[in-house]
C-alpha positions as CSV (number, residue, x, y, z in Angstrom):
1,X,-1.7,-7.5,26.9
2,X,-5.2,-8.6,27.0
3,X,-5.6,-6.7,24.1
4,X,-2.8,-8.2,22.3
5,X,-4.1,-11.7,22.8
6,X,-7.7,-11.0,22.3
7,X,-6.5,-9.8,18.9
8,X,-4.6,-13.0,18.3
9,X,-6.8,-15.1,19.2
10,X,-9.5,-13.0,16.6
11,X,-7.0,-13.2,14.0
12,X,-7.1,-16.7,14.0
13,X,-10.7,-16.7,13.4
14,X,-10.2,-15.4,10.1
15,X,-8.0,-17.7,8.6
16,X,-9.6,-21.0,9.9
17,X,-12.9,-20.0,7.8
18,X,-10.9,-21.5,5.2
19,X,-8.9,-24.7,5.5
20,X,-6.2,-23.2,3.4
21,X,-5.7,-21.0,5.6
22,X,-5.9,-22.7,9.0
23,X,-3.1,-21.3,11.6
24,X,-2.6,-24.3,13.6
25,X,0.8,-22.7,14.7
26,X,0.3,-19.2,14.8
27,X,-0.3,-18.9,18.8
28,X,-0.1,-15.4,21.1
29,X,3.3,-14.5,22.0
30,X,3.5,-12.8,25.2
31,X,6.0,-10.3,25.2
32,X,7.0,-7.6,28.0
33,X,9.1,-4.9,26.3
34,X,8.6,-1.5,26.4
35,X,7.2,-1.3,22.9
36,X,4.7,-4.2,23.2
37,X,3.7,-2.4,26.4
38,X,3.0,1.3,24.5
39,X,0.7,-0.8,22.1
40,X,-1.2,-2.4,25.0
41,X,-1.5,1.0,26.7
42,X,-2.9,2.4,23.3
43,X,-5.5,-0.5,22.8
44,X,-3.3,-1.7,19.1
45,X,-2.5,-4.8,18.2
46,X,1.6,-5.2,18.6
47,X,3.5,-6.0,15.2
48,X,3.3,-9.7,15.7
49,X,-0.2,-9.8,16.0
50,X,-0.9,-8.0,12.4
51,X,1.6,-10.5,11.2
52,X,0.6,-12.8,7.8
53,X,0.2,-16.2,7.7
54,X,2.3,-19.1,6.8
55,X,1.7,-19.3,3.2
56,X,3.0,-22.4,0.9
57,X,5.2,-21.3,-1.8
58,X,3.1,-23.1,-4.8
59,X,0.2,-20.6,-3.8
60,X,2.8,-17.0,-3.1
61,X,3.6,-15.5,-6.7
62,X,5.1,-12.1,-5.1
63,X,6.9,-12.3,-2.5
64,X,7.3,-10.9,1.2
65,X,9.5,-8.1,1.9
66,X,11.2,-5.7,4.1
67,X,11.3,-2.1,5.0
68,X,13.1,0.3,6.9
69,X,12.3,3.3,6.4
70,X,14.7,4.2,3.7
71,X,15.1,0.9,1.4
72,X,13.3,-2.1,0.9
73,X,14.2,-5.9,0.1
74,X,12.6,-8.5,-1.1
75,X,13.0,-12.1,-0.2
76,X,14.1,-15.0,-2.4
77,X,12.3,-18.4,-3.3
78,X,15.5,-20.1,-1.7
79,X,16.2,-20.0,2.2
80,X,18.7,-16.9,2.0
81,X,19.0,-15.0,-0.9
82,X,16.8,-11.9,-1.6
83,X,16.7,-8.9,-3.7
84,X,18.1,-5.3,-2.6
85,X,18.8,-2.5,-4.8
86,X,18.9,1.1,-3.5
87,X,17.8,3.0,-6.1
88,X,14.9,0.8,-7.1
89,X,14.8,-3.1,-7.3
90,X,12.5,-2.9,-10.3
91,X,12.8,-4.4,-13.0
92,X,13.8,-7.4,-10.7
93,X,17.8,-7.4,-9.5
94,X,20.1,-8.6,-6.8
95,X,22.1,-5.8,-5.8
96,X,24.1,-7.8,-3.2
97,X,26.1,-11.1,-4.2
98,X,23.6,-14.2,-4.2
99,X,24.1,-16.1,-0.7
100,X,22.8,-19.5,-1.0
101,X,22.8,-22.0,2.0
102,X,23.7,-25.9,1.9
103,X,23.0,-28.9,4.0
104,X,25.0,-31.6,4.1
105,X,25.8,-30.4,0.4
106,X,22.8,-30.0,-1.0
107,X,20.6,-26.9,-1.2
108,X,16.8,-26.8,-0.7
109,X,14.2,-24.4,-1.8
110,X,11.5,-22.6,0.7
111,X,8.6,-24.6,0.9
112,X,7.2,-21.8,3.4
113,X,7.2,-17.9,3.5
114,X,5.8,-15.8,6.2
115,X,5.6,-11.4,6.5
116,X,5.8,-9.3,9.2
117,X,6.1,-5.7,9.1
118,X,9.7,-6.0,10.2
119,X,10.9,-9.8,9.0
120,X,10.2,-11.8,6.0
121,X,10.9,-15.5,7.7
122,X,10.9,-18.9,5.2
123,X,11.4,-22.1,6.0
124,X,11.1,-25.5,4.9
125,X,11.0,-28.5,7.3
126,X,12.4,-31.3,5.6
127,X,16.0,-31.0,4.4
128,X,16.8,-34.7,4.7
129,X,16.2,-34.5,8.6
130,X,16.8,-31.2,9.0
131,X,14.2,-28.5,9.3
132,X,15.5,-24.8,8.2
133,X,13.9,-21.6,9.3
134,X,15.4,-18.0,8.3
135,X,14.9,-14.9,9.3
136,X,15.3,-11.8,6.8
137,X,15.8,-7.8,8.5
138,X,17.2,-4.4,7.8
139,X,18.7,-2.1,10.6
140,X,16.9,1.1,10.5
141,X,17.8,4.1,7.4
142,X,20.7,1.6,6.5
143,X,21.5,0.0,3.8
144,X,21.9,-3.4,5.6
145,X,20.6,-6.9,5.6
146,X,20.7,-9.3,7.7
147,X,19.5,-13.6,8.1
148,X,19.8,-15.5,10.6
149,X,19.5,-19.3,9.6
150,X,18.1,-21.5,12.2
151,X,18.9,-25.2,11.5
152,X,16.8,-28.4,13.7
153,X,17.7,-31.6,13.9
154,X,13.9,-33.4,13.0
155,X,15.3,-36.8,13.4
156,X,14.7,-39.7,16.2
157,X,18.8,-39.8,16.6
158,X,21.9,-37.4,16.8
159,X,22.9,-36.2,13.7
160,X,26.6,-34.7,12.6
161,X,25.5,-31.7,10.1
162,X,27.4,-29.6,8.0
163,X,25.7,-26.4,6.7
164,X,27.5,-23.8,4.6
165,X,26.7,-20.0,2.8
166,X,28.2,-19.2,-0.5
167,X,29.1,-15.8,-1.0
168,X,30.2,-14.8,-4.4
169,X,33.3,-12.0,-4.2
170,X,36.8,-12.9,-2.5
171,X,37.7,-13.0,0.5
172,X,39.5,-10.1,2.6
173,X,42.4,-10.4,4.2
174,X,41.0,-11.7,7.9
175,X,40.4,-14.9,5.8
176,X,36.1,-14.8,7.1
177,X,34.7,-11.5,5.4
178,X,33.5,-11.3,1.3
179,X,33.7,-8.4,-0.7
180,X,31.8,-8.0,-3.6
181,X,32.2,-4.9,-6.7
182,X,30.9,-6.7,-9.6
183,X,27.2,-7.8,-8.6
184,X,26.7,-3.3,-9.4
185,X,29.1,-1.8,-10.9
186,X,30.7,1.3,-9.0
187,X,29.2,-0.5,-5.7
188,X,31.2,-3.1,-3.3
189,X,29.1,-5.1,-0.9
190,X,31.0,-6.8,2.1
191,X,29.4,-9.6,4.1
192,X,30.4,-10.9,7.1
193,X,29.0,-13.9,9.4
194,X,28.5,-13.6,13.3
195,X,30.3,-16.0,14.1
196,X,33.7,-17.7,13.0
197,X,33.5,-20.4,10.5
198,X,34.6,-23.7,11.2
199,X,36.2,-23.8,7.8
200,X,36.3,-21.2,4.9
201,X,37.6,-22.4,1.3
202,X,37.4,-20.6,-1.8
203,X,35.7,-21.9,-5.4
204,X,36.5,-19.9,-8.6
205,X,35.0,-16.2,-7.5
206,X,33.1,-17.8,-4.2
207,X,34.0,-18.0,-0.6
208,X,32.4,-20.6,1.3
209,X,31.4,-20.4,5.0
210,X,31.3,-24.1,6.5
211,X,30.0,-24.5,10.2
212,X,30.2,-28.7,11.2
213,X,27.8,-29.8,14.3
214,X,26.9,-32.0,16.6
215,X,23.2,-32.0,16.7
216,X,21.3,-33.7,19.4
217,X,17.7,-35.0,18.6
218,X,15.5,-31.9,18.1
219,X,18.5,-30.2,19.2
220,X,19.5,-26.6,16.4
221,X,22.7,-24.9,15.4
222,X,22.3,-21.2,14.8
223,X,24.2,-19.6,11.6
224,X,24.0,-14.9,10.9
225,X,25.3,-13.2,8.7
226,X,25.3,-9.4,8.2
227,X,25.5,-7.9,4.6
228,X,26.2,-4.2,3.8
229,X,27.4,-1.9,0.6
230,X,28.4,1.6,-0.7
231,X,30.7,3.2,-3.5
232,X,33.5,1.7,-4.3
233,X,35.2,4.3,-3.0
234,X,34.1,3.8,0.5
235,X,34.8,0.3,0.9
236,X,36.7,0.7,4.2
237,X,34.0,2.5,5.8
238,X,31.4,-0.3,4.6
239,X,33.6,-3.3,6.1
240,X,34.0,-1.4,9.3
241,X,30.0,-1.1,9.7
242,X,29.6,-4.7,8.5
243,X,32.0,-5.9,11.4
244,X,30.5,-4.1,13.7
245,X,27.1,-5.3,13.2
246,X,28.0,-8.7,12.9
247,X,30.0,-8.4,15.8
248,X,27.0,-7.5,17.8
249,X,24.2,-9.3,16.2
250,X,21.9,-10.0,18.4
251,X,21.6,-6.6,19.2
252,X,21.2,-5.2,15.6
253,X,19.2,-7.6,14.4
254,X,16.6,-6.9,17.6
255,X,16.8,-3.5,16.9
256,X,15.0,-4.0,13.7
257,X,11.8,-4.6,15.8
258,X,11.9,-2.4,17.9
259,X,12.1,0.5,15.8
260,X,9.7,-0.7,13.9
261,X,8.0,-1.0,17.3
262,X,8.2,2.2,18.0
263,X,7.1,4.0,15.1
264,X,3.5,1.9,15.1
265,X,3.3,3.2,18.4
266,X,4.3,6.5,17.0
267,X,1.2,6.4,14.9
268,X,-0.9,6.1,17.0
269,X,0.1,8.5,20.0
270,X,-1.5,12.2,20.3
271,X,1.9,14.1,20.5
272,X,4.0,11.6,19.2
273,X,7.5,12.8,18.8
274,X,8.2,11.5,14.9
275,X,4.8,12.2,13.0
276,X,3.5,15.5,13.1
277,X,-0.2,13.8,14.3
278,X,-1.2,10.8,14.5
279,X,-4.2,8.2,13.2
280,X,-7.7,7.2,15.5
281,X,-7.1,3.8,17.4
282,X,-10.3,1.4,16.4
283,X,-11.5,-0.6,18.9
284,X,-14.4,-3.4,17.8
285,X,-15.6,-6.7,18.6
286,X,-15.2,-7.5,14.7
287,X,-12.4,-8.9,14.1
288,X,-11.9,-8.1,10.0
289,X,-13.0,-5.0,10.8
290,X,-9.7,-4.2,12.8
291,X,-7.4,-6.6,10.5
292,X,-8.4,-4.3,7.4
293,X,-8.0,-1.7,9.4
294,X,-4.4,-2.1,11.1
295,X,-2.9,-3.7,8.0
296,X,-4.0,-0.7,5.7
297,X,-1.7,1.2,8.5
298,X,0.8,-1.2,8.4
299,X,1.0,-0.7,4.2
300,X,1.3,3.0,5.3
301,X,4.3,2.7,7.6
302,X,6.3,0.5,5.1
303,X,6.4,3.2,2.4
304,X,7.4,5.6,4.9
305,X,10.8,7.2,3.7
306,X,12.7,9.9,5.4
307,X,15.4,10.5,3.4
308,X,14.2,13.0,0.7
309,X,14.1,16.5,0.9
310,X,10.2,17.4,0.0
311,X,9.9,16.4,3.8
312,X,11.8,14.1,5.8
313,X,8.2,11.8,6.6
314,X,7.1,11.0,3.2
315,X,5.0,8.2,1.2
316,X,5.9,6.7,-1.9
317,X,4.0,4.5,-3.8
318,X,5.8,0.9,-3.8
319,X,9.5,0.2,-2.6
320,X,10.4,-1.6,-5.9
321,X,10.3,2.0,-7.6
322,X,12.9,4.4,-8.5
323,X,13.7,5.9,-5.0
324,X,11.5,9.4,-4.2
325,X,8.2,8.0,-6.8
326,X,5.0,8.8,-5.7
327,X,2.2,8.9,-8.2
328,X,-1.1,10.6,-7.8
329,X,-3.4,8.7,-8.2
330,X,-2.5,5.9,-5.5
331,X,-1.3,8.4,-3.1
332,X,-4.6,10.2,-3.5
333,X,-6.4,6.9,-1.9
334,X,-4.9,7.3,1.3
335,X,-5.7,11.2,1.3
336,X,-7.7,11.2,5.3
337,X,-5.1,8.7,6.8
338,X,-2.2,11.2,5.2
339,X,-4.0,14.3,6.5
340,X,-4.0,12.7,10.1
341,X,-0.8,10.9,10.3
342,X,1.6,13.5,8.8
343,X,0.0,17.0,8.0
344,X,3.0,19.1,7.9
345,X,4.2,16.2,5.4
346,X,1.4,16.6,3.6
347,X,0.9,20.0,3.1
348,X,5.4,20.2,2.3
349,X,4.2,17.2,-0.4
350,X,0.9,19.3,-2.0
351,X,3.4,22.5,-2.4
352,X,5.0,20.4,-5.1
353,X,1.5,18.1,-6.0
354,X,0.5,21.5,-7.2
355,X,2.3,23.3,-9.2
356,X,2.6,20.3,-11.4
357,X,1.2,20.2,-14.9
358,X,-1.5,17.4,-15.0
359,X,-1.3,17.2,-18.5
360,X,2.5,16.6,-19.2
361,X,3.8,13.8,-21.5
362,X,7.0,13.6,-19.1
363,X,7.4,11.6,-15.9
364,X,5.9,14.2,-13.8
365,X,2.5,13.3,-15.7
366,X,2.6,10.5,-13.5
367,X,4.2,10.8,-10.7
368,X,6.2,13.2,-8.4
369,X,9.8,12.9,-7.7
370,X,10.0,13.4,-4.0
371,X,14.0,14.4,-4.3
372,X,13.4,17.3,-5.9
373,X,12.5,20.5,-4.4
374,X,11.7,22.9,-6.8
375,X,10.8,22.6,-10.5
376,X,7.9,21.9,-12.8
377,X,7.0,21.2,-16.2
378,X,5.6,24.6,-18.3
379,X,4.7,23.3,-21.5
380,X,1.2,23.7,-22.7
381,X,-0.2,20.6,-24.0
382,X,-3.3,20.0,-26.0
383,X,-4.0,16.7,-24.8
384,X,-3.6,14.5,-21.6
385,X,0.1,13.4,-22.0
386,X,0.3,11.3,-18.3
387,X,-2.8,9.8,-16.5
388,X,-6.0,11.2,-17.2
389,X,-7.0,10.9,-13.7
390,X,-3.9,13.7,-12.3
391,X,-6.4,16.3,-12.2
392,X,-9.1,15.4,-10.4
393,X,-6.8,13.1,-7.9
394,X,-4.6,15.8,-6.9
395,X,-7.9,17.6,-6.7
396,X,-9.6,15.1,-4.3
397,X,-6.2,15.3,-2.0
398,X,-5.6,19.2,-1.5
399,X,-9.5,18.8,-0.6
400,X,-8.8,16.1,1.9
401,X,-6.2,18.1,3.3
402,X,-8.2,21.8,3.7
403,X,-11.3,19.6,5.4
404,X,-9.4,17.2,7.5
405,X,-6.7,19.8,8.9
406,X,-9.4,22.5,8.3
407,X,-6.5,25.0,7.2
408,X,-8.4,28.0,5.2
409,X,-5.0,29.9,5.5
410,X,-3.8,27.9,3.3
411,X,-5.9,28.7,0.1
412,X,-4.3,32.1,0.0
413,X,-0.9,30.3,-0.4
414,X,1.4,31.2,-3.2
415,X,3.3,28.6,-5.1
416,X,6.5,28.1,-6.7
417,X,4.4,29.3,-10.1
418,X,2.9,32.0,-8.3
419,X,-0.5,30.4,-8.1
420,X,-2.2,30.6,-4.8
421,X,-4.0,27.1,-4.1
422,X,-7.3,28.6,-4.2
423,X,-6.7,29.4,-8.3
424,X,-4.8,26.0,-8.7
425,X,-7.6,24.7,-7.2
426,X,-10.1,26.2,-10.1
427,X,-7.4,25.3,-12.6
428,X,-8.1,22.2,-11.8
429,X,-11.9,21.9,-12.0
430,X,-11.8,23.7,-15.2
431,X,-9.0,21.9,-17.0
432,X,-11.5,20.0,-19.1
433,X,-12.9,23.1,-20.7
434,X,-9.5,23.5,-23.2
435,X,-9.2,19.7,-24.1
436,X,-10.4,18.0,-27.4
437,X,-14.3,17.2,-26.8
438,X,-15.8,14.8,-27.7
439,X,-19.9,13.7,-28.3
440,X,-21.8,16.5,-26.9
441,X,-19.0,18.1,-25.6
442,X,-17.4,15.7,-23.5
443,X,-14.0,15.7,-22.8
444,X,-11.5,13.5,-24.0
445,X,-9.1,11.9,-22.1
446,X,-6.7,10.3,-24.3
447,X,-6.1,7.2,-25.3
448,X,-5.5,3.4,-23.3
449,X,-1.7,4.4,-21.8
450,X,-3.7,7.6,-20.6
451,X,-6.6,5.8,-18.8
452,X,-6.3,2.2,-17.3
453,X,-3.8,0.9,-20.0
454,X,-5.0,-2.7,-20.5
455,X,-8.4,-2.1,-21.1
456,X,-8.9,-1.4,-24.8
457,X,-11.8,0.0,-24.5
458,X,-11.8,2.5,-21.5
459,X,-10.5,5.3,-23.9
460,X,-11.9,8.8,-25.1
461,X,-14.8,10.6,-23.6
462,X,-15.0,8.1,-20.7
463,X,-17.6,9.1,-18.0
464,X,-15.2,8.4,-14.8
465,X,-13.3,11.8,-15.4
466,X,-16.2,13.6,-16.9
467,X,-18.1,13.0,-14.1
468,X,-15.4,14.2,-11.6
469,X,-15.2,17.5,-13.4
470,X,-19.1,18.2,-12.5
471,X,-17.5,17.4,-8.5
472,X,-14.7,19.5,-8.7
473,X,-16.4,22.9,-9.8
474,X,-18.9,22.3,-7.4
475,X,-16.8,21.9,-4.7
476,X,-14.8,24.3,-5.8
477,X,-17.8,26.5,-5.4
478,X,-17.7,25.8,-1.9
479,X,-14.8,27.3,-1.1
480,X,-15.3,29.8,-2.9
481,X,-18.6,31.1,-0.8
482,X,-16.3,30.0,2.2
483,X,-13.5,32.8,0.4
484,X,-16.2,35.5,-0.3
485,X,-16.4,35.1,-4.1
486,X,-19.9,33.8,-4.4
487,X,-19.3,35.5,-8.0
488,X,-16.6,32.7,-9.2
489,X,-19.3,30.4,-7.3
490,X,-22.1,30.7,-8.8
491,X,-20.3,30.4,-12.4
492,X,-19.1,26.8,-11.4
493,X,-21.7,25.9,-10.3
494,X,-23.4,26.6,-13.6
495,X,-21.4,24.8,-15.3
496,X,-21.6,22.0,-13.2
497,X,-25.2,22.2,-13.5
498,X,-25.0,22.3,-17.7
499,X,-22.4,19.2,-17.9
500,X,-24.4,17.3,-15.5
501,X,-27.0,15.7,-17.9
502,X,-24.3,15.1,-20.4
503,X,-23.0,12.8,-18.3
504,X,-25.8,11.5,-17.4
505,X,-26.9,10.5,-20.6
506,X,-23.9,7.9,-20.5
507,X,-25.7,5.6,-18.3
508,X,-26.6,2.7,-19.6
509,X,-30.5,2.0,-18.0
510,X,-31.4,-1.0,-16.7
511,X,-28.0,-2.5,-16.4
512,X,-25.9,0.1,-14.3
513,X,-23.0,0.6,-15.9
514,X,-21.9,3.1,-18.4
515,X,-20.4,3.7,-22.1
516,X,-17.9,6.3,-23.4
517,X,-18.1,7.9,-26.8
518,X,-15.1,6.8,-28.9
519,X,-13.7,9.6,-31.2
520,X,-14.8,7.3,-34.3
521,X,-18.6,8.4,-33.1
522,X,-19.1,4.9,-31.2
523,X,-20.7,4.5,-27.9
524,X,-19.4,1.9,-26.3
525,X,-20.7,0.0,-23.2
526,X,-18.0,-0.3,-20.3
527,X,-18.4,-2.9,-17.5
528,X,-15.5,-1.5,-14.9
529,X,-15.3,-0.7,-11.3
530,X,-13.6,2.8,-11.9
531,X,-17.5,4.1,-13.3
532,X,-19.0,2.8,-10.5
533,X,-16.3,4.1,-7.8
534,X,-15.8,7.7,-9.8
535,X,-19.4,8.2,-10.9
536,X,-20.4,7.2,-8.1
537,X,-18.7,9.5,-6.2
538,X,-19.2,12.7,-8.1
539,X,-23.0,11.9,-8.7
540,X,-24.5,10.2,-5.5
541,X,-26.8,13.2,-5.3
542,X,-27.7,13.2,-9.0
543,X,-28.4,9.7,-9.4
544,X,-31.9,8.3,-9.3
545,X,-33.0,5.6,-6.7
546,X,-33.5,3.0,-9.6
547,X,-29.8,3.8,-11.1
548,X,-28.2,3.7,-7.9
549,X,-29.9,0.1,-7.0
550,X,-28.6,-0.9,-10.5
551,X,-25.4,0.3,-10.5
552,X,-24.8,-2.0,-6.7
553,X,-26.5,-4.9,-9.1
554,X,-24.1,-4.6,-11.3
555,X,-21.2,-4.9,-8.7
556,X,-22.5,-7.7,-6.5
557,X,-23.0,-9.9,-9.2
558,X,-20.6,-9.0,-11.9
559,X,-17.6,-7.8,-10.2
560,X,-17.3,-9.0,-6.5
561,X,-16.3,-12.5,-5.2
562,X,-15.6,-14.6,-1.8
563,X,-12.9,-13.0,-0.9
564,X,-11.8,-10.1,-3.7
565,X,-13.3,-8.7,-6.7
566,X,-12.6,-8.3,-10.3
567,X,-12.0,-5.0,-11.6
568,X,-13.5,-5.1,-14.6
569,X,-16.8,-7.5,-15.9
570,X,-15.8,-10.8,-17.5
571,X,-19.2,-9.5,-19.4
572,X,-17.5,-6.7,-20.6
573,X,-16.8,-7.1,-24.7
574,X,-13.0,-6.1,-23.6
575,X,-12.4,-8.9,-20.5
576,X,-10.6,-11.4,-23.4
577,X,-8.2,-8.7,-24.3
578,X,-7.9,-7.1,-20.6
579,X,-6.5,-9.3,-18.7
580,X,-3.7,-7.6,-16.5
581,X,-4.2,-8.6,-12.5
582,X,-4.9,-4.6,-11.3
583,X,-7.6,-3.6,-13.6
584,X,-8.6,-6.5,-15.9
585,X,-10.8,-9.6,-15.4
586,X,-9.1,-11.4,-13.5
587,X,-7.9,-9.9,-10.9
588,X,-8.2,-6.0,-8.9
589,X,-5.6,-2.8,-7.7
590,X,-6.1,-3.4,-4.3
591,X,-7.1,0.2,-3.8
592,X,-10.1,-0.6,-5.9
593,X,-11.4,-2.4,-3.3
594,X,-12.3,0.0,-0.2
595,X,-13.4,2.8,-2.6
596,X,-15.8,0.4,-4.5
597,X,-17.0,-0.4,-0.4
598,X,-17.4,3.2,-0.7
599,X,-20.0,4.1,-3.2
600,X,-21.6,0.8,-2.1
601,X,-22.4,2.5,0.9
602,X,-23.2,5.9,-0.2
603,X,-25.4,4.3,-2.7
604,X,-27.1,2.6,-0.5
605,X,-26.3,-0.7,0.5
606,X,-24.2,-0.3,3.7
607,X,-24.7,-3.8,5.3
608,X,-23.7,-5.4,2.0
609,X,-20.6,-2.8,1.9
610,X,-19.4,-3.9,5.0
611,X,-20.0,-7.7,4.4
612,X,-18.0,-7.4,1.8
613,X,-14.9,-5.5,3.0
614,X,-14.7,-8.0,5.7
615,X,-14.5,-11.1,3.3
616,X,-11.4,-9.4,2.2
617,X,-9.4,-9.6,5.3
618,X,-9.0,-13.0,4.4
619,X,-6.1,-12.1,1.9
620,X,-3.9,-10.6,4.7
621,X,-3.0,-13.9,5.2
622,X,0.0,-12.4,2.8
623,X,0.8,-9.4,4.6
624,X,0.1,-5.8,3.8
625,X,-1.9,-4.8,1.0
626,X,-0.2,-3.8,-2.3
627,X,-0.4,-3.3,-5.9
628,X,-2.8,-5.9,-7.2
629,X,-4.2,-9.7,-6.2
630,X,-4.9,-11.9,-8.8
631,X,-7.3,-15.2,-8.6
632,X,-5.3,-17.6,-10.1
633,X,-5.5,-21.7,-10.9
634,X,-8.0,-23.7,-12.6
635,X,-11.0,-22.1,-10.6
636,X,-10.0,-18.6,-11.7
637,X,-13.4,-17.4,-12.8
638,X,-15.7,-18.6,-10.6
639,X,-17.0,-16.7,-7.5
640,X,-14.4,-18.6,-4.7
641,X,-11.4,-18.7,-6.5
642,X,-8.5,-18.3,-4.5
643,X,-6.1,-14.7,-4.0
644,X,-2.8,-14.3,-4.0
645,X,-0.7,-11.0,-4.2
646,X,0.3,-11.1,-7.9
647,X,3.7,-9.9,-9.6
648,X,2.9,-10.3,-13.4
649,X,2.9,-7.2,-16.0
650,X,4.8,-4.9,-13.1
651,X,2.7,-5.4,-10.3
652,X,4.3,-4.3,-7.4
653,X,4.4,-5.4,-3.7
654,X,3.3,-3.3,-1.0
655,X,0.9,-0.1,-2.7
656,X,0.1,3.0,-1.3
657,X,-3.3,2.8,-2.4
658,X,-3.7,-0.1,0.7
659,X,-4.5,2.5,2.9
660,X,-7.6,3.1,1.5
661,X,-8.8,0.2,3.7
662,X,-7.9,2.2,7.0
663,X,-9.6,5.6,4.9
664,X,-12.8,4.0,4.2
665,X,-13.3,2.7,7.8
666,X,-12.2,6.3,9.0
667,X,-15.0,8.4,6.8
668,X,-17.5,6.1,5.7
669,X,-18.6,3.8,8.4
670,X,-17.4,5.9,11.1
671,X,-18.7,9.1,9.3
672,X,-15.7,11.1,9.4
673,X,-16.3,13.3,6.4
674,X,-15.6,17.1,7.3
675,X,-17.8,19.8,5.6
676,X,-16.4,22.0,2.9
677,X,-14.0,24.3,5.0
678,X,-16.6,25.2,7.6
679,X,-15.1,23.5,10.6
680,X,-17.7,21.1,11.5
681,X,-18.3,17.6,10.4
682,X,-18.2,15.4,13.6
683,X,-21.5,15.0,14.1
684,X,-24.1,12.5,15.5
685,X,-25.8,10.3,12.9
686,X,-29.3,8.3,13.2
687,X,-28.0,5.6,10.6
688,X,-27.5,2.4,11.5
689,X,-24.2,1.1,11.4
690,X,-23.7,-2.8,10.4
691,X,-21.0,-2.9,13.2
692,X,-20.3,-1.8,16.5
693,X,-17.3,-0.1,17.5
694,X,-15.0,3.2,18.7
695,X,-12.8,5.2,16.9
696,X,-10.7,7.0,19.2
697,X,-8.5,10.0,19.3
698,X,-9.8,11.3,16.1
699,X,-7.9,15.1,15.9
700,X,-10.1,17.6,14.5
701,X,-10.3,21.3,15.5
702,X,-7.2,21.5,18.0
703,X,-9.4,18.8,19.7
704,X,-9.7,14.8,20.0
705,X,-12.5,13.4,19.3
706,X,-14.0,9.3,19.7
707,X,-16.8,8.5,17.7
708,X,-18.9,5.8,18.8
709,X,-20.8,2.9,15.7
710,X,-23.7,0.7,16.2
711,X,-26.8,0.0,15.6
712,X,-28.3,3.3,16.5
713,X,-25.9,5.6,14.4
714,X,-22.8,7.3,15.6
715,X,-22.2,9.2,18.2
716,X,-19.3,11.7,18.7
717,X,-18.1,12.7,21.5
718,X,-14.9,15.0,22.7
719,X,-12.1,12.8,24.7
């Protein structure tokens, strides 16, 4: 229990570093249930500890979401309605009837909102003397929404208050329940209140529930409703479920939290009964480090789905997208955490990834559909049809799985297409050789839609993907050596050595940035974080000290801000035509931040990298990591520009790339990065760390380990 309270107090310290983030009403909540006791015993924060803060609605663009391991909802900007559409909310669709609240005949908007892992809160304290707070949840793995409304008399005298809920639909035979089969074709929604209304009326195609109550000074009234949906042929079964949920509302409502609490504790428990692995437990006095690490884990669990046949513990990219959508690029950024938490599910998923055509122009050229257990695109494409980064991100993910699990036998396993894993890694590493070539034989990685989508100059022979080819060939050579094939290993090493000077020639001395060759023969300067990340990752041992220093200076001077970063420099020639929150100059894809932190550290600035990582913890006041955060308001071009989760131009809520905030702690700050296939990697280091802490319960080579970090470096010990 002491751990939980301390975490809350320290969390408040983060938010209070900015007056707008003050949390005067964020107080420790003392709980004694078994789930909270599990968290305390593990030394991890509780779900309430890691919740976001109350945020004024004028600072919110993308509203809080709730996940139940099958589905997702996003609350609306009023007090009771929401977006919920099993199969994919985006583009924004309301699958249930839009239920609206009135107080004494007046509807009020939400003025603040707050995000928790298991619920979304909205409130308005100024409803003509009534303060309203609503709490929206979902029952585990069910097509369900639960909403609790608490109205409190804030005046100094008693008052008579009428609260109504307006529900579009038809009144059921019992005179209370509502059925709606027009909101979504072929689907019927049922809504029922937990307590009988004082009056029920109808108005056109809307049912209105009324509750009338005398409220003393400071007195409250509570109204709740449950909603469910299913195919119209199953309306009777749906009504029976909703009736049960409404009749035992408190039990089901509380269970929403309990299920999440148990899942949270399981994620950090060795030998738990849900996951095939577990995440390490982080201990530190640095609250910003703790906050980002555990919010990264929250992000991962929010996107867990248990209904797909590829594996019953899968992780989608974002909840709003069509069911089962898992983008390779995004998912690659959680590779270490994935291999530690769910190695069995990761292995099953990789079997599907590795048969996909990385150049495909079909949907599989961007993402895997977790609903499909077989099949792949057999068409040969001369050019990149989908994402240009497919080959290197798929390769990175299998490489990470092999290193973290030391599952060398997997290399010899034959896939659905008849190839072994080893042959597939070779194919990915050399995929560039048969692509069209540009200047100096560099591979052409396509147009804007194949790369960053919103950066018009980032096309054709880009440094990032070409540099990754060098890294993939070198890494594959290491696996071949362990596999006993030194001939092929030497061939790949020679290819990498030949390509290296060609890629290095793209560097712009003195500026710390890189150039691309366009197919028209023009050499174009790129001032973007993607080249810093992917060339830095691939060539960190090849870059000169001057180049490393210049690259670091570019990022710190042109990309990093007080609380976040710009994906593209405002000095990039294409900046005025690249305003998308994830890859443009007015924000950044959440995954870019930890990946940038890793390369800053690797290129020689661990102190600056760590300081920047900790500064970004303030953005978690909105909740988990998302697809992108943007700068907003009149100060959006400044260093201290305010930041929020973006929604415009298709930006989603939670995004699996945000798990990289946890990954970078494990791999970079604590140095857990096993060497290729040799079964080692947990070694002491004399490199000083700009923080003190412990990473406990790291599962590696069949044992649990702890890594201690501090000013003298890292110390590894077996638990």
